[in-house]
VOPAGU-2260 file (C-alpha; in pm, 1 decimal, decimal comma):
REM VOPAGU-2260
SITE   aa  ch    i         X         Y         Z
SITE  MET   A    0    3252,0   -2224,2   -1177,7
SITE  TYR   A    1    3013,4   -2501,3   -1276,3
SITE  LYS   A    2    2844,7   -2489,1    -934,1
SITE  ILE   A    3    2794,6   -2112,4    -953,9
SITE  ILE   A    4    2634,3   -2132,8   -1298,1
SITE  LEU   A    5    2415,3   -2425,0   -1191,0
SITE  SER   A    6    2307,6   -2240,9    -875,9
SITE  LEU   A    7    2221,6   -1928,8   -1075,5
SITE  PHE   A    8    2024,4   -2128,9   -1332,6
SITE  LEU   A    9    1826,9   -2314,7   -1064,0
SITE  SER   A   10    1756,6   -1995,6    -875,1
SITE  ILE   A   11    1618,5   -1820,2   -1184,1
SITE  SER   A   12    1414,9   -2118,4   -1302,5
SITE  LEU   A   13    1264,1   -2186,9    -959,6
SITE  ASN   A   14    1173,2   -1822,0    -899,1
SITE  SER   A   15     998,2   -1790,7   -1235,2
SITE  GLY   A   16     763,4   -2076,0   -1137,9
SITE  PHE   A   17     633,6   -1877,9    -840,2
SITE  SER   A   18     531,3   -1561,8   -1023,2
SITE  GLN   A   19     190,8   -1421,1    -936,6
SITE  ILE   A   20     -77,5   -1249,7   -1139,3
SITE  TRP   A   21    -238,1    -953,1    -965,0
SITE  ASN   A   22    -587,9    -831,9   -1049,7
SITE  GLN   A   23    -731,8    -501,3    -930,0
SITE  ARG   A   24   -1032,0    -548,5    -706,0
SITE  PHE   A   25   -1251,9    -310,6    -507,1
SITE  ASP   A   26   -1114,2      43,0    -466,0
SITE  PHE   A   27   -1028,2     147,9    -111,2
SITE  PRO   A   28   -1328,5     352,8      13,2
SITE  SER   A   29   -1132,6     613,9     211,0
SITE  SER   A   30    -861,2     875,6     170,0
SITE  PRO   A   31    -520,9     770,1      39,8
SITE  ARG   A   32    -271,6     694,3     315,1
SITE  SER   A   33      87,3     600,2     373,5
SITE  SER   A   34     263,3     410,2     651,9
SITE  ALA   A   35     -38,5     187,3     712,8
SITE  ALA   A   36      -5,5    -167,4     844,3
SITE  GLY   A   37    -167,1    -463,3     673,1
SITE  PHE   A   38    -215,3    -823,4     776,2
SITE  SER   A   39    -440,5   -1120,7     712,4
SITE  ASN   A   40    -629,0   -1353,7     942,4
SITE  GLY   A   41    -816,7   -1646,8     795,6
SITE  ASN   A   42    -978,5   -1539,7     469,5
SITE  TYR   A   43    -981,8   -1167,2     550,5
SITE  GLY   A   44    -731,8    -888,0     491,3
SITE  TYR   A   45    -696,8    -595,4     730,9
SITE  LEU   A   46    -554,3    -245,1     698,2
SITE  CYS   A   47    -497,9     -25,6    1001,5
SITE  GLY   A   48    -365,1     318,8    1076,4
SITE  GLY   A   49    -165,4     523,4     833,4
SITE  SER   A   50    -133,6     894,1     768,6
SITE  LEU   A   51    -206,0    1155,5     504,2
SITE  ASN   A   52     103,2    1365,1     424,5
SITE  ASN   A   53     237,9    1295,9     776,6
SITE  SER   A   54      -6,6    1553,5     915,4
SITE  LEU   A   55    -333,5    1363,2     957,0
SITE  HIS   A   56    -300,6    1030,0    1135,7
SITE  TYR   A   57    -576,9     771,0    1099,2
SITE  ASN   A   58    -701,0     558,2    1387,0
SITE  GLN   A   59    -903,2     313,5    1175,3
SITE  LEU   A   60    -918,3     -58,3    1107,6
SITE  TRP   A   61   -1054,0    -177,7     771,2
SITE  LYS   A   62   -1153,5    -536,1     692,7
SITE  TYR   A   63   -1153,7    -678,6     338,7
SITE  ASP   A   64   -1354,2    -988,3     244,8
SITE  PRO   A   65   -1231,3   -1128,5     -90,3
SITE  SER   A   66   -1540,0   -1347,3    -135,6
SITE  SER   A   67   -1764,2   -1039,8    -161,8
SITE  ASP   A   68   -1487,6    -806,1    -289,3
SITE  ARG   A   69   -1575,7    -559,0      -8,8
């Protein structure tokens, strides 16, 4: 029982040290979409594809540069 309680305590205390603060940045300059894929490479973030209400499918690739917030 002691090991279970200790494990639970350590898990909670370690996870609370890795919390993140999110700040809203530049608004996405296109139509809203779902099912898009996102990834990062170097200092840039990318968003590709997606669809609008499962009827309009996008064939686009967007690049985000956090240093210029665009």
